[in-house]
N, C-alpha and C positions, 0 to 999 in steps of 0.2 A: 534037669527039672522039668515033671510032665506037662502035657503039655495045656495051656492055659482056656480051656474049654468051660463056660461054669453054664447053668441055668438061666440067668438072667442076662447072659450074652448071647447064647441061640435059643432058648427056649422059647423068649418069645416072640424069633422069627421063625419058629418051624407052627406055633400057634395063629403067629398071625399067617400061615403059608394054608397052613387048615382053616385059615375062616377067608379066607380072599377065594380059593377054594370051587365056592359055586357060584357065586360070579362068573367065574371062567366057564361052567360046565358047559353055558350049551356054546359055547364059543369051540371047546372045541373039533368037535367034527365037520361043524363045515371050515375053519379056518384050515385042520386036513386036506376038504379037498379043495380046500385054492390052490392051497399055496403046494401047489408044481415046477416040475423040473425048469418049465415050456412058459410058469408065470408062479417066479418062486418072489416076487414081491407083489401081491393080490393085497386088497383093503383088508382079507383079515389074518397072514400070515403074522406079521409082525404080535394077534393077539396069541395066535399058538406058540410062541416061544416064548410071551412071556410066562402060559402057563406050564408051556415044560420045563424054566426056568423056578414058577413059586413049586414046582413038585417036585423036582431032583433032587434025587439022593446025596447030598452034599455035607464037609465041611466048610463051618463057614471059614473065610480068611484064608484060608488053607493052600496048598497044591491041589488040591485034589475036587473046592467049587474054583480056579483058575485053569483046574484041567477041563471040567462042563465049559466053561466061556472058550474057553479053543474051541471045543467039540463045537456046541451052539455054534459060532464065529465060520471052525467053515461048514457047516450043514444051511446058513441061511447068506445069502451072500448078501445080505443089506444088513448085518450082525459085527462088529467087529469086539474085539477082547482085548483085557486086560491082565495082570497076572503079578501079583505080588503078598506077601507078606504083611498083613494085618497087625499095626502093635499090639490090637487083647490080644492077638494068638502065636506069635512070633515066636514061643521059645517051647517045646527046642529048635531055633532055625540054626542049621546044620553046614557046613561047608558040600557037601551028595544036595542038598536041597537047594542052596545056593544052585545049583550045577539044576537040572533038572527043573529050575525055572529059567534057568534062561536057556535053556533049553525051548521053552513055552513061546520064552519071549523072542526068540526068533521066526517062529513060522509065521508067514504073511500077511496072517489079518490081525496080527497083534499089533498094539498102539502103544501102548501108554504099558508104563508099567507104576503100579498099582491098586488097592490101597496102601501106604507105606505111611511109614510116619513117627511119631510117640504121641501116647495117650495117658497122663499123671491121672488121672479122675477115677479112677479101678481099682482100689487098692489091693487087689488081687492082681494086675497086671503083669505083666514077667519084668522084675526089673530094671528101674527107670537105668543104669550101664549096657544093661544088657540089651534096651530095648535100643539109644542110639547105638548101638554096635550095627544090628541088622540093619534097621534104618544106615547108616554108613555104608554096609553092604549095597545095600538094592541100589542105593543113588551111585558105584561105582557102577557096578553093574545099567543101570540106564545109561552113561558116558560109555562108558564100553561101546551098548547097539544102539546108542545116540535115538533113543528114544526122549520120551515124554516119559512127566509125572502125576501121579494125584498125590497130593499129602494131606490125612489126616494128623491132624494138632490142638490135640484138646489139652486144655490145662497144663499146653507145655509150650507158649509162645519162643519164650527166648532160648528154651535148647534149641527147637526143629528150627530156628533162624539162623545158630550156629551154627549146626548142624548144614543145612542150605548154602551158607556160606561157605564154606570149607569144600564143595563141590558148583564152584560156576561158572561150569563150563552145562550142569543139568537146569532145564529149564521143565516149569509146568504149570498145576493148578492147584492152589490150595482150596481143599473140599469143603464148602461150608467153612467158611472162615469167620474167626472169631475174637482177632487178636486185636493188639491198638490202631489208631491212625497212623500213628506214626511207624510203631512196623509194615504195615500196608503199604505206606509209602516206601519205606527203602529193598520191598518187595519188587515192588513196579518197577522199579529202577534194576531193581536184578535181573526182570525179565518177565516175572513169575503172575501169571493172570492170580486172580481169587472168585471165588463163589461164594453167594450169598443165598442158599439154599435154602437153608431154615432141617 
């Protein structure tokens, strides 16, 4: 199947980046001057990093965006990277794509696999069974590399919990948790952290 990238999923992000650009224009040059090899973590350098992230050409939730994250992590000492296939855009994810992801995650400043998981909310997302296959494969990769995971779970709570339980050696954080209290207690017992970020 063709990549599942829609104007809804990405166009809004691109519009938001353009809308944010004027706010960072004034910070761009001072930050460039402040962030030098001898003073990489100046008060302005993180703002320039954000400017670069907002304007960087990339595809959402795919290997190109993970490459961008890895490149920024290598450039800035205070930046670290996560890499993974988001469920909204995990098709077509092939074995060779997972090999590319593995190479990115082996870099010294790669600290997590993510954001990965299941999303049953949008009807034009990849088929649920395919999402689960990619989710399983990435959890296996996390176990192989001994990395924590950032999980996206939207309208897929029971399936997501079932997949997670199949990989007891893997833990991490549920991003923007929206499941039940009972499931939350189960996940905490399994060693997971829960994020309530809105």
